[in-house]
C-alpha positions as CSV (number, residue, x, y, z in Angstrom):
1,M,25.2,-26.2,19.8
2,V,24.5,-30.1,21.1
3,L,21.5,-32.1,22.2
4,D,20.6,-34.6,24.6
5,D,19.0,-37.3,23.5
6,N,16.3,-37.1,26.0
7,I,15.4,-33.7,25.3
8,Q,15.7,-33.9,22.4
9,Q,12.5,-37.0,23.0
10,E,10.9,-34.1,25.2
11,A,11.3,-31.5,22.5
12,A,9.3,-33.8,20.2
13,Q,6.6,-35.1,22.3
14,W,5.9,-31.2,23.2
15,F,6.0,-30.6,19.0
16,A,3.3,-33.1,19.0
17,V,1.5,-31.5,21.3
18,Q,0.8,-28.6,19.9
19,R,0.4,-29.6,16.2
20,R,-2.4,-32.6,18.2
21,G,-4.9,-29.3,19.0
22,P,-5.7,-26.7,21.4
23,M,-3.4,-27.8,25.2
24,T,-5.1,-27.9,28.2
25,L,-4.8,-25.3,30.9
26,E,-2.5,-28.5,32.9
27,E,-0.3,-28.8,29.2
28,R,0.0,-24.9,28.5
29,Q,1.0,-25.3,32.0
30,A,3.8,-27.9,31.6
31,F,5.3,-26.1,28.6
32,D,5.9,-23.4,29.8
33,A,7.2,-24.5,32.5
34,W,9.9,-27.0,30.4
35,R,10.8,-24.3,27.5
36,A,11.9,-21.8,30.6
37,D,15.1,-23.5,29.9
38,P,16.7,-21.9,27.0
39,V,18.2,-25.7,26.1
40,H,14.5,-27.0,25.7
41,Q,13.6,-24.1,23.9
42,A,16.2,-24.7,21.6
43,A,15.6,-28.0,21.4
44,L,12.2,-26.8,20.4
45,N,13.6,-24.7,17.3
46,Q,16.0,-27.7,16.1
47,V,12.0,-30.0,15.2
48,H,10.3,-26.3,13.6
49,E,13.3,-26.4,11.7
50,V,13.0,-29.5,10.1
51,W,10.0,-29.7,9.4
52,G,10.6,-26.7,7.7
53,E,9.2,-24.3,9.2
54,L,11.6,-21.4,9.7
55,A,12.7,-21.0,5.9
56,S,11.3,-17.6,4.0
57,V,8.3,-18.1,1.6
58,S,9.6,-15.1,0.0
59,D,10.8,-15.1,-4.2
60,V,13.9,-12.8,-3.3
61,V,14.5,-14.4,0.7
62,P,16.5,-17.7,0.5
63,P,15.3,-20.1,2.4
64,V,17.7,-22.2,5.1
65,R,18.3,-25.4,5.3
66,H,20.0,-27.6,7.9
67,Q,20.2,-30.9,8.1
68,R,19.1,-32.8,11.3
69,P,19.9,-35.8,12.8
70,K,18.0,-38.8,11.9
71,R,17.5,-39.7,14.7
72,L,15.2,-36.6,15.7
73,R,13.4,-37.1,13.2
74,R,12.5,-40.5,13.9
75,S,11.7,-39.4,18.0
76,I,9.1,-36.4,16.1
77,V,6.5,-39.4,14.1
78,A,7.3,-41.5,17.6
79,A,6.4,-38.9,20.3
80,S,3.9,-37.5,17.1
81,L,2.1,-41.5,17.6
82,V,2.5,-41.9,21.8
83,I,1.2,-38.3,22.1
84,G,-2.2,-39.0,19.5
85,L,-2.3,-42.1,22.3
86,T,-2.1,-40.7,25.6
87,G,-3.0,-37.1,25.2
88,G,-0.6,-35.3,27.0
89,L,1.3,-34.6,29.6
90,A,1.7,-34.3,33.0
91,A,0.9,-30.3,34.3
92,S,3.7,-28.5,36.2
93,A,3.2,-25.1,37.9
94,V,3.5,-22.0,36.5
95,W,4.2,-18.2,38.5
96,K,0.7,-17.0,40.7
97,L,-0.8,-13.7,40.7
98,H,0.5,-12.1,43.9
99,E,0.5,-8.4,42.2
100,P,-2.0,-6.4,40.4
101,Q,0.2,-5.8,37.8
102,A,3.1,-7.7,36.4
103,V,6.0,-6.0,33.7
104,T,8.3,-9.0,31.6
105,G,11.6,-6.8,30.8
106,I,14.3,-7.9,27.7
107,G,13.8,-11.5,26.5
108,E,11.8,-12.3,29.2
109,Q,8.5,-14.6,28.6
110,R,6.4,-15.4,31.7
111,S,2.9,-17.8,32.9
112,Q,1.0,-16.5,35.6
113,E,-2.7,-18.1,36.7
114,L,-4.7,-15.3,38.1
115,P,-6.9,-15.9,41.0
116,D,-10.4,-17.0,38.9
117,G,-8.2,-19.5,37.4
118,S,-8.1,-17.8,34.4
119,I,-3.8,-18.5,32.4
120,V,-2.2,-14.7,30.8
121,A,0.9,-15.5,28.6
122,L,3.1,-12.5,28.9
123,N,5.6,-12.2,25.6
124,V,9.1,-9.4,26.2
125,V,8.4,-6.0,27.3
126,T,5.1,-6.5,27.6
127,R,3.4,-4.0,31.1
128,V,-0.2,-5.3,32.4
129,R,-2.3,-4.1,35.2
130,Y,-4.7,-6.6,36.7
131,D,-8.2,-5.7,38.2
132,I,-10.2,-9.0,39.0
133,G,-13.6,-8.1,41.7
134,D,-17.1,-9.4,41.6
135,R,-18.3,-8.6,39.0
136,E,-15.6,-8.2,36.2
137,R,-12.5,-9.2,35.8
138,R,-10.2,-6.9,33.7
139,V,-7.3,-6.4,32.3
140,H,-5.0,-3.1,31.8
141,L,-2.7,-4.5,28.6
142,N,-0.2,-1.3,28.6
143,E,2.2,-2.4,26.1
144,G,3.5,-5.9,24.8
145,E,1.9,-8.9,24.4
146,A,-0.1,-11.6,26.3
147,T,-2.5,-14.8,25.3
148,F,-5.0,-15.1,27.7
149,V,-7.2,-18.6,28.7
150,V,-9.9,-17.0,29.6
151,H,-11.6,-19.6,32.8
152,K,-15.6,-19.6,32.8
153,D,-17.6,-17.0,34.7
154,P,-20.9,-16.1,33.1
155,E,-20.9,-14.0,35.9
156,R,-18.3,-12.0,36.3
157,P,-16.8,-11.1,32.0
158,F,-13.0,-11.1,31.2
159,L,-12.7,-7.7,29.7
160,V,-8.7,-6.4,28.1
161,Q,-8.4,-3.2,27.7
162,V,-5.8,-2.1,25.7
163,A,-5.0,1.0,23.0
164,G,-8.6,2.7,23.2
165,Y,-9.9,-0.4,23.1
166,E,-11.8,-3.4,24.5
167,V,-11.7,-6.9,24.0
168,R,-14.9,-9.2,25.9
169,A,-14.2,-12.9,26.9
170,V,-16.7,-15.6,28.7
171,G,-14.4,-18.4,27.9
172,T,-12.3,-18.6,25.2
173,A,-8.4,-18.3,24.2
174,F,-7.0,-15.6,22.6
175,N,-4.0,-12.9,21.8
176,V,-3.8,-9.3,21.9
177,R,-0.8,-7.4,21.2
178,K,0.0,-3.7,21.4
179,R,3.4,-2.1,19.7
180,D,3.6,1.2,19.1
181,H,-0.3,2.6,17.6
182,S,-0.9,-1.5,16.2
183,L,-3.2,-3.3,17.7
184,D,-3.4,-6.8,16.9
185,V,-6.5,-9.4,18.1
186,A,-6.5,-13.0,17.4
187,V,-8.3,-15.8,18.6
188,K,-7.9,-19.5,19.2
189,E,-10.8,-20.9,20.8
190,G,-14.5,-19.6,21.3
191,I,-15.3,-16.2,20.5
192,V,-14.3,-12.2,21.1
193,A,-16.3,-9.1,20.9
194,V,-13.7,-6.1,20.4
195,R,-15.4,-2.6,20.4
196,R,-14.1,1.1,20.6
197,L,-14.7,2.8,23.6
198,D,-14.8,6.1,22.7
199,G,-17.2,5.0,19.8
200,D,-21.0,4.4,19.1
201,E,-19.9,1.7,16.6
202,K,-21.4,-2.2,17.2
203,P,-18.9,-4.8,19.0
204,V,-16.8,-7.2,16.0
205,L,-17.5,-10.9,17.4
206,L,-14.2,-12.8,16.2
207,R,-13.9,-16.0,16.1
208,A,-11.5,-19.0,16.7
209,G,-9.2,-19.0,13.1
210,Q,-9.9,-14.9,13.1
211,L,-7.2,-11.6,13.8
212,L,-8.4,-8.2,13.4
213,Q,-5.3,-5.4,13.3
214,V,-6.0,-1.6,13.5
215,R,-2.6,-0.3,12.5
216,D,-3.2,3.5,14.0
217,T,-5.0,3.8,17.6
218,A,-3.6,7.3,17.5
219,H,-6.2,8.4,15.6
220,A,-8.4,5.3,16.2
221,S,-12.2,7.0,14.4
222,R,-10.7,7.2,10.4
223,A,-8.3,3.9,11.7
224,P,-9.9,1.2,9.1
225,V,-10.3,-1.9,11.0
226,K,-8.8,-5.3,9.2
227,I,-10.0,-8.8,9.9
228,S,-9.0,-11.5,8.1
229,Q,-8.0,-15.5,8.4
230,I,-5.0,-16.8,10.4
231,S,-3.9,-20.5,11.3
232,L,-4.4,-21.4,14.8
233,G,-0.3,-22.2,15.5
234,A,-0.3,-18.7,14.4
235,V,-2.7,-17.1,16.7
236,D,0.2,-17.2,19.9
237,E,3.1,-18.8,18.7
238,W,5.4,-16.5,20.1
239,R,5.2,-18.6,22.8
240,Q,7.7,-20.9,20.4
241,R,9.7,-17.8,20.2
242,V,9.1,-18.0,17.2
243,L,8.0,-15.2,15.1
244,T,5.3,-15.1,11.9
245,Y,6.1,-11.8,9.0
246,E,3.9,-11.3,6.1
247,D,5.2,-8.5,3.3
248,A,6.3,-7.2,6.5
249,P,9.7,-3.9,6.8
250,V,12.8,-5.6,8.0
251,D,12.8,-2.0,10.1
252,Q,9.5,-3.5,12.2
253,I,11.3,-7.2,12.3
254,L,13.9,-6.0,14.2
255,Q,12.3,-4.2,16.1
256,D,10.6,-7.5,17.9
257,V,13.8,-8.8,17.3
258,N,15.9,-5.9,19.6
259,R,13.3,-7.0,22.5
260,F,14.9,-10.6,22.8
261,Y,18.2,-9.1,23.5
262,E,20.4,-7.0,25.3
263,R,22.9,-6.6,22.2
264,P,20.8,-4.7,18.3
265,I,20.9,-5.4,15.3
266,T,20.5,-2.8,13.7
267,V,20.2,-2.8,9.4
268,D,21.8,-0.5,6.6
269,P,18.2,2.7,5.3
270,A,17.6,0.4,2.2
271,L,18.2,-3.0,3.7
272,G,15.2,-1.1,6.7
273,R,12.7,-0.4,3.8
274,R,13.1,-3.6,2.3
275,H,9.6,-6.4,2.6
276,V,10.1,-9.5,3.3
277,T,7.6,-12.6,4.2
278,L,9.7,-15.0,7.3
279,R,9.3,-17.4,9.8
280,L,12.4,-17.2,12.8
281,A,13.3,-18.8,14.7
282,I,14.4,-16.9,18.3
283,D,17.1,-18.7,20.4
284,D,21.3,-19.0,21.3
285,R,21.6,-14.7,20.1
286,T,24.7,-15.5,17.7
287,D,22.8,-18.1,15.9
288,T,19.3,-16.2,15.2
289,V,21.9,-13.3,14.0
290,K,23.4,-15.8,11.3
291,R,20.0,-16.9,10.6
292,L,18.5,-13.9,9.5
293,A,21.7,-13.0,7.5
294,A,21.2,-15.7,5.3
295,L,17.2,-14.9,5.0
296,L,18.2,-11.8,4.7
297,N,21.6,-11.9,2.3
298,A,22.8,-10.0,3.9
299,D,26.4,-9.7,5.6
300,I,27.0,-10.0,9.8
301,Q,29.1,-6.0,10.8
302,P,29.4,-6.3,14.5
303,D,31.1,-3.4,16.4
304,S,31.3,-2.4,20.4
305,R,28.2,-1.4,20.6
306,E,26.2,-3.7,17.8
307,D,25.6,-6.0,15.2
308,R,24.6,-3.9,11.6
309,L,23.5,-6.0,8.9
310,K,24.8,-4.7,5.3
311,P,23.0,-6.4,2.5
312,I,25.6,-8.3,-0.1
313,A,27.3,-6.5,-2.6
């Protein structure tokens, strides 16, 4: 894909904003509006590739190298200097909340502003229900993934109810993911408290840069809770349409990738069981399939219904 110089410059500026630190609410709104254009998202993905962020770090998966124009590299450096001095870009609108629930489909991501001023960014294939009252603000995350940038209101706690757990915040930014029987909660700013609704355990406090994982919410009383450190940039990097995995089975990776495209990608069973560590840009489907095949050292075997990845003999 050949990109206009102006679009490359805008992408470089947004890259600099992301790397500068947490965005303001206005910057998050402007960023979501800008990257809604697939061409803009592709340009941003190119910037990340230049910085070597989309290659495998596994010994068994070879990295993919891309040569980008030198003018793009210069644009990134220049933008980093400009943004560091000016502090951001102009604001733009996001979707206003008109209904008590929201659903995103395959490949669809969007942001919404709640009546209290909080911002919710919804990932692909996500279902949420809102209950914003005078005493509390409650969001039911039925399926999928969302990032919350909470407007501070000590009189009305912000609660996310998901998979038998409750995530409580006052004014902070955090990400919640529910897929099948797995739950992840990661904090980007501030502190949140996570508790199991049917238990009597004390809430677990998570601070910025911490990730809580429950791998079997169907048996929450027996499921171990894992807490680990995570980089702030990785908390909600799905908003850049970038997926990161550490020692994950290929089957799991393809489940996530297939939520972005109507035409599925499948793998040979032996390859599906293999564990890999990688970062993957999600943009044009053809480019994504090729990049994934290269990272997994696999051939692409298309037919009328799907693209199948098979290990190179």
